[in-house]
C-alpha positions in Angstrom: 149.6 183.3 -17.2 147.6 182.6 -14.0 147.1 185.1 -11.3 147.9 183.6 -7.9 144.7 184.9 -6.3 142.3 186.2 -8.9 139.5 188.6 -7.9 136.1 187.3 -8.9 133.4 189.9 -9.2 130.5 189.5 -6.7 127.9 189.2 -9.5 129.7 186.1 -10.8 130.2 184.5 -7.4 126.9 182.5 -7.4 127.6 181.2 -10.9 131.1 180.1 -10.0 129.9 178.5 -6.8 127.1 176.7 -8.7 129.5 175.4 -11.4 132.1 174.4 -8.8 129.4 172.4 -6.9 128.2 170.8 -10.1 131.8 169.8 -11.0 132.3 168.4 -7.5 129.1 166.4 -7.8 130.2 165.0 -11.1 133.5 164.1 -9.7 132.3 162.5 -6.5 128.6 161.9 -7.4 127.4 162.8 -3.9 127.7 165.3 -1.0 127.1 164.5 2.6 125.0 166.9 4.6 128.1 167.9 6.6 130.0 168.7 3.4 127.1 170.8 2.1 126.9 172.7 5.4 130.7 173.2 5.3 130.5 174.5 1.7 127.6 176.7 2.8 129.7 178.2 5.6 132.5 178.9 3.2 129.9 180.6 0.9 128.4 182.4 3.9 125.2 180.4 3.8 123.9 179.4 7.3 123.9 175.7 8.0 120.3 175.8 9.0 119.4 177.0 5.5 121.3 174.2 3.9 119.5 171.7 6.1 116.1 173.3 5.4 116.8 173.2 1.6 117.7 169.5 1.9 114.5 168.7 3.8 112.4 170.7 1.2 114.1 168.8 -1.6 113.3 165.5 0.2 109.7 166.6 0.6 109.4 167.6 -3.1 110.8 164.2 -4.1 108.4 162.4 -1.8 105.5 164.4 -3.2 106.7 163.7 -6.8 106.9 160.0 -5.9 103.4 160.1 -4.4 102.1 161.8 -7.6 103.7 159.1 -9.7 102.1 156.4 -7.6 98.7 158.1 -7.9 99.1 158.3 -11.7 100.0 154.6 -11.8 97.0 153.7 -9.6 94.7 155.8 -11.8 96.1 154.3 -15.0 95.7 150.8 -13.6 92.1 151.7 -12.6 91.3 153.2 -16.0 92.8 150.1 -17.7 90.8 147.8 -15.5 87.6 149.8 -16.2 88.2 149.6 -19.9 88.9 145.9 -19.8 85.7 145.3 -17.8 83.7 147.6 -20.2 85.2 145.8 -23.3 84.3 142.4 -21.9 80.8 143.6 -21.1 80.3 145.0 -24.6 81.7 141.8 -26.2 79.4 139.6 -24.0 76.4 141.9 -24.9 77.1 141.5 -28.7 77.6 137.8 -28.3 74.4 137.4 -26.4 72.6 139.5 -29.0 74.0 137.4 -31.8 72.8 134.2 -30.1 69.3 135.7 -29.7 69.2 136.5 -33.4 70.3 133.0 -34.2 67.6 131.5 -31.9 64.9 133.7 -33.4 66.0 132.8 -37.0 65.9 129.1 -36.0 62.3 129.6 -34.9 61.5 131.2 -38.3 63.2 128.3 -40.1 61.3 125.8 -38.0 58.0 127.4 -39.1 59.2 127.3 -42.8 60.2 123.7 -42.4 56.8 122.8 -40.8 55.0 124.5 -43.6 57.2 122.6 -46.2 56.5 119.3 -44.4 52.8 119.8 -44.6 52.8 120.1 -48.4 53.0 116.3 -49.0 49.9 115.9 -46.9 48.2 118.6 -48.9 49.2 116.9 -52.2 47.9 113.6 -50.9 44.7 115.3 -50.1 44.4 116.4 -53.7 44.6 112.9 -54.9 41.5 112.1 -53.0 38.0 112.3 -54.6 38.2 116.0 -54.8 40.9 116.5 -57.4 42.9 119.7 -58.1 44.6 120.9 -61.1 47.8 118.8 -61.7 49.7 121.9 -62.7 49.0 123.7 -59.4 50.0 120.4 -57.5 53.3 120.3 -59.5 53.9 124.0 -58.7 53.3 123.3 -55.0 55.8 120.3 -55.1 58.4 122.5 -56.9 58.0 125.3 -54.4 58.6 122.8 -51.6 61.7 121.4 -53.3 63.1 124.9 -53.8 62.7 125.6 -50.1 64.4 122.3 -49.1 67.3 123.1 -51.4 67.7 126.7 -50.1 71.0 127.1 -48.2 71.1 130.8 -47.0 68.5 132.6 -45.0 67.7 134.9 -47.9 67.2 131.9 -50.3 64.9 130.4 -47.7 62.8 133.5 -47.4 62.4 133.7 -51.2 61.5 130.0 -51.4 59.0 130.4 -48.5 57.4 133.3 -50.4 57.1 131.1 -53.5 55.6 128.3 -51.3 53.1 130.7 -49.8 52.0 131.8 -53.3 51.7 128.2 -54.5 49.6 127.3 -51.4 47.3 130.3 -52.0 46.9 129.3 -55.7 46.3 125.7 -54.7 43.7 126.7 -52.1 41.9 129.0 -54.6 41.6 126.1 -57.0 40.3 123.8 -54.3 37.6 126.3 -53.4 36.6 126.7 -57.0 36.2 123.0 -57.6 
């Protein structure tokens, strides 16, 4: 049974008023400033305080929006910096790889030049000063091995074999 005019204890007044305001907002979804001031008068809250609270809330919302905007600007800045840094690193690695390839090409050119000189050396041995045919054959095989090498490591090994064959060949020419 409902009492026509129930007495609400003073300690619960704030909770009742807060819940009623919440229910009213849920029902209507908005308050006008005049409605808030009228409700404040009924709750014995001066209209100036309601207006001051509204301005403070607007200020807080504006500050929160400014913070969000700042965070977005910082995030975009950091993202841009990371993108620029990543591009710079990628370009640095690519440039370094090209330098390594160019340097290796120079090494291969020297190996090829050396291999190309072997036929002239062999022709020289067929001249009046003759060398041992076995060392000539070793020299020719070392050149063939170099020319057939495909990978850089195979070319290095073949070049070392060629160098040994040339040294052996020169030593025999000096002895004869």
